[in-house]
Structure formats: C-alpha cells, structure tokens
N, C-alpha and C positions, 0 to 999 in steps of 0.2 A: 127918912126917905125909904121907901119899900124896895128891898132887893129881891132879885130871883135866883134861886138855886134849882138848877136841873140835875136829877138823878137819870143817866141814861143806862138802862139794863137794871134787872132785878135779881142780881147775883146774890151770894150769901151776905156779902158785906152791905149791900144797899138795903136788903131785908132788915138787917139789924139797925141801920139808921132810920128806917121808917119806923120800926117798933120803938125806938128810943124817942122820936118825935111825938108819939102819942103820951108819953110821960112828960117830956119837956119840949114843947114847941119853940122854934127859933123866933124871937121877937122880931117883927117888922121883916119877915122874910117869907116870900111866896115860894113854895117847894113843889116842884112838879116831877112826877115819875114818867119816863118814856119807855114803853116796852111794846113789842109787836104782838104780844099775847096777854090776855087777861089772865092767864094762869102762870105761875113759875113752878116748874116742876123740880122735884129734889132728886139729883142723880144717886144720892146715897141709897134711896129706896127703890131704884130701877130693878136691882136684882131680886128683891122681894116681890115687886109687882109681877116681874117676868115669871117667877116660879108660881105665883098665885097665892102668895101669903098676905099681900096688901091689895085693898081696892084702889080704885082710880084717885078718889078724894083723899086718901091717905098720903099720896105721893106729891100733892100740889098744894099751892097757896093762891087763894083767890086774891089777886092784887087789887081789884076795885074795893073789895071789902076791906082790905088792909089800909089802903091809902085812905079811904073814907074815914075810917076810925082815927086816923093820925092827922087829918086835916090836910092832906096832901092831894094835889090834883093828879089825876091819872090820865095819861094821854097814850092812846093805843096806836102808836106809830113807831116805824123803825128809823133811827136816825142814819144818813147816808154820809154827811160830811161836816167837818168842823171848820169854822172861821175864827180861829183863836184870837187874833187881833181885834177883830170887830166883834168879838163875843156874840157870835151867833151860830146855831146850827142849822142845818139843811135836812129835811126828812126826805124819804123815798118818793113821797107824794109832792115834793117840791115846796112844801110849807116850811116856814122859817120861824125859829123860836130864839129870841135874845136872851141873854143870861148875864148875871154878875159872876156867878161861880158855877162851876159844872163839875160833875163827878162820873166816871165811867166805870161800870161793872158789868160788861157785856159777854164775858166768858170768852171762849175761842171756838175755832172751827176744828173739824177733823178730817174731812174729806178733801183730798188733794183736788187742785183745779182740774188736771187731766183725767180725773175719774168721775167728774160730776156728771157727764153724759152717759155713764154705764148704768148697769142694774144695781150697783152698790148703793146701800142707804147708810145713814149715819144717826147717832142719837143727838145730833145737834143740827138746828135749834131744838131744845130739849121738849119743845111742846109738839113735836112731831114723832116722838119716841113711841108713844103708846100705840098709835096705829101701825107702825113698823113693826115693833115686837109682836103685837098681836097676830100679824100673818106670819112673821118668820118662824116663831116656836111651834107652828102647826106643820111646817114643812118636813120633808124627809131628811134632807142633808143641809141644815143651815151652816154657813161658813162665816166665822168671824176673823177679821183681819186686825192683828194688834194684841200682842202678849202682855200688855201692862195690867194694872189692876182692873180697869174696866172690861177688857177683852176677856180675861181670865175668868172674872166673877160672873159676867153674862153668859159665858160657854157653859158654867156649871149650872147656873139657873135655868137656861134652856134645857139642858140634859135633865135635870130634876123635874122640869115641868112635863117633859116627854115621857119619863118614867111614871109620873102621877097618872098622867092621862092615857098611858099606854099608846102612845103614838109611835110607830115604828121609825127607825132610822138612827143616824149618828151625827152628833155634832162636831164640826171640824174648826181647828184653830190654827191660823197661820201668823207667826211672829217674825219680824225682821230681825230680831235679836232673841236672846234667851227670855224666858218668861220673867217677868218683874225685873227687867234689866238694870234699874236703878237701886234694887236691893242686894245685899250680899249673896254671892253664888250660892252659899249653902241653903238660903231660903228659897232662892229660885228652884233648886233641885228638889226641895220638899214639895213645892207647889206643882212642879211638873209631875212628880210621882203621884200626887194626889189626883190631879186632873186625868192622868191616863188611866189609873185604876178605875175611875168613873166611867170609862168606855169613851172618852173624848179623843178623837185622833189629833195629834198635835204635830206641827211642822215648825221647828225653831230654826232661826238663822236663815230664813227664806223670805226675801222680799218680793212682794207681789208687783208685777210690772204690767200685767194685762188682766182685765176683767171682761169675760164675754157673758153671754146669756146663761150658759149651763156650766161653764168652768172658768177658773182663773189659771193664769200662768205665772211662775215664779222666775226669778233671775237664773236659777239652776236649770230652767227649761221643764220642771214638773208642771203637769196639768192635773188640777184638782177640781173634781166635780163638784157641783153645789146646786141647792134648790133655793138660793137667796144669799146675799152677802150683806153683812153688816160691817162697816168700816169703823175701827175703833183705834186707829193709829195716833201718833203723837200729835200734840197741840198745833194748830196752824192759827196764825194771827188773822183778825178781822182786817180788811184793807183800808178801814177808815181812817187810821192814824198815818199810813204812808200817803194815801191820797190827799190828806189834809196838810201835809207838810210839817208833821210833828215828828219830833225826834223818836227814833225807835232802834231796836236791836236789829241784827241781821236777818231775823225771822218776821219782823214787822210789829212786834209787841212795844208798846210805848214805854219808854223809860221813866221811872219815878224815882224820887228821892225817898229817904227813909220816913220822911213826914207823909209820903203817898202823894205827894204834888208831882206834876209832870216837871222834868228837869228845865224844860224852856218857858213854862208858864206857871207862876205861883197861883193862878186863879183856877187851875185845872187840876182836879185830883182823880185817882184811879186805884182800883183793887182788884184782886182775884186774877183769873187766868189771862186777862187782857193786857196786863202790864208785866214789865220786868223791873226789879228792883236793881238799881244801878250798883248798890253794895253787895247785892247776893244775885248775880247774874245766872247762876245755875240752879236757883231755887226751882223745884219741881211745880208744874202747873197743876196744883191740887187744891182741893176744896178745904183740906185740913189748914191750910194757910189762909185763905180767904176768910173762913170763920174768925180766926183770930185777928184779922185785919179789921173786921167790922167796928169793934169798940173804938179802935184808934182812929178810924175814918170818921166816926161820929164826933169824937172830941175834936179832931182837928178841923172839920167843917165848922163845927159850932164856935171854936176859938178864932178860926180865920175871919169868919163873918162879924165877930165881935172884937176883932183886932188883939186876940190874946195869943199867948205862946202855944206853939205846936209841939206835939210829942213825936217820938220816933217809934216806928214799928220794928220789932226785932223778932225774926221767926225763930221758932224752937229748933234746937240742934238736931233733934230726931222727931219723927213724927210717927204716931200710933195708926196703924191701919188694921181693918177687919174685914176680910173678903167673904161674903156669904158663899157657901160651898154646896148649898142645897139640903133640904130636909132638915132646916134649922140647926145647921152646924156652920161654925165659922172658922176661918183661918186666921189667927191673930199674928200679927208680926210688929215688932218694936226693935229696930236694930238687929241683933242676931237672935233675939228671943222670939220663938214661934210657939204656937199652940193651937191644936185643931179640935174643937170640941163644941158641944151644945152650949156650954157657958160662954164661950167667945161670941156665939150668934146672939145669945141673950144680951150681952154687953152691947153689941151693936144695934139690936133692936132698941134697947133703952136709949141709947145716945141719939139715934136717928129720930126716935118718936118724941123725945124731949125737944129736940131741935125743931121739928116741925109744929109742935105745940105752942111754941113761943109766938108763931106767927099766925094761929088760926084765930 
C-alpha cells in the first residue's frame, strides 16, 4: 500500500534527505516537499554575498530542480497548522494534505512580534534576505541588532562592502549581551577588538526596546541613529507547534527525542532550529548541528517507513565556527582556539562551496 511522507521546509537536514532519495528512493512511498519559495538560500554564504564575493545563484538551491531529480513532488505552499491525530496539515491557503509520516525542518524566526510593525527587517524567511541586504548595505548608517555569529559576521561584511564601493558612513552593531555570548569570554573579546578596529561602532549589553524610523532606543535610554535596521537576535519559534497543541519548550520549539521523533508522536519527525532535543535542551540553534542531523534523519525516516530500527543523533561536544570578517579573511573559533587569517576564510569557502555543490 502506498504511503505518503511530507517534508515541511527545506532546511539543511531535508536537503540531505532529498539528495539521498536520488540515490535510494523509498519503495512504495510518495514523498512531497512543501516550501513557500522555489529557492532555499544558504545562510552560510550570506556574508560572502553581502560583501560581493558570491553571486545570487551561488547562495541558493533550486528546490524544483532538486526535487524533480529525486522523484519528490514539490508543493510551493506554507504550512499553517498540523492535525497530528488526524495525520493532516493545513496550509495558509486552507488546502489540506494527508500524510502517514511527516518531518519538519522549517528553521526559526528572529524578529520579535512587537517589532513586526517597525522599520526593522530580518534575514528570515531567508528568501527575503537578498532584497533587504541589497538596500541596507548602500545606506549611510546601517544598524544591526544582535551580537551573535550572524550579526557580527554581517556587520563586518557590510563594512567591507562599503569600503570596496567607497560608500560613506559607518556600520553600527547593538547586542543585548557581549558579542558571541555563547563562546568563552576570551573569544568574545578578540572578536570585539577585531570588529571595532574595522571602524564598526559597537554597543554591548544594551537591549533594544524601541525602533523608530530614524533611531532606536535601548533599555539604558540611548538613542542610536540609523538608516535601516536588520534584526539578528536570538531564535524565535514558529507558532505552528504551539497552535497545533504539540509538546514544546517554553519558547515554542517542538520537543524531539534522540531519534528526532516528536515526543508525543512517533510518526512526526523534526530537525534543525525548529526543534529542541529533550536530551540536549541547551543546544544552540545553529546550522552546524542541522547538517549533522541530516544523515540521521534520512536513516530514521527510511527505517521507520520500513519498520526498521531507529538511530540516535548525538551532537558534537564542540562546534567549529568560521566567521567571514571581510576581504577574504576569516575568524576561526573552536572552543578556546581562535585564528584570524586568509587561510581561515579559504577553509570556510571550501566547506560552504562543497555543501552547496551537493545540492546543485
């Protein structure tokens, strides 16, 4: 009897599942990918695109071409709600799709609800990133909110672009915590020194509470002028799981077991930023983990559909990060080990290019 597997979202893990389906199709299983955009953009290359090192097609995967090659049906729609007991999903346009097994890899959001009606923009959904960054990097005083890896990296990339194009002005970066708050303090201090030497104005430990057309206001009462705001704060859960009555953490991310199955439903799987692992609740919402989850998700979907044994995903104890700092240099960090060099950027470029070539 034919079964149906729905893949909702085209994040890192689902891209790997689709790639593997080209090599080994699931017997007697109809597979559908649902995504609101024909393209999936790779955030690892956003900094290079921002600086002007990559073209548009370097940064994105054509989902229609990828799914056609894998025998997967592509449905260009956004899912709004899950009916887990009835095994159905409801899309934004009210269309309904039944399933036997479903997997979510929809990422997260970053713009808080109370900031949605302001001039602030975000890189999520990622298919809106290009238009936003094309405008922002041309302005005089672009301001980025969020001192994590994304905010720090894009601040340096915009600064490098402005230098290359001789666009006057200064990039501004505001962080509610220290830069790279999840990294050791020594690493944060090195990055802060590097960013300020590039001429970027940094405010650490200042939470943004108001955004106006030409300035933002922090909890400390500081008013910082801007010519555009890009919000790159912490991950915010998509409301789909909470509104569907699915078990989730205090932020709204669905709980999954080590097998990447939802805690409440064995026929629902999830990977990437949209879920929280019950065994590792403090695991960072980062693509470095989603990439590693991909092969495990592939095996477990295959084995679940064939009534085989499922594997457990165990995240690496330390993750390697390389931030592009501009002019083909990178800031390498692995635990307490750091290195800022052209060699680090070359390694990042190699990793990112190889990742994208797998899905072209």
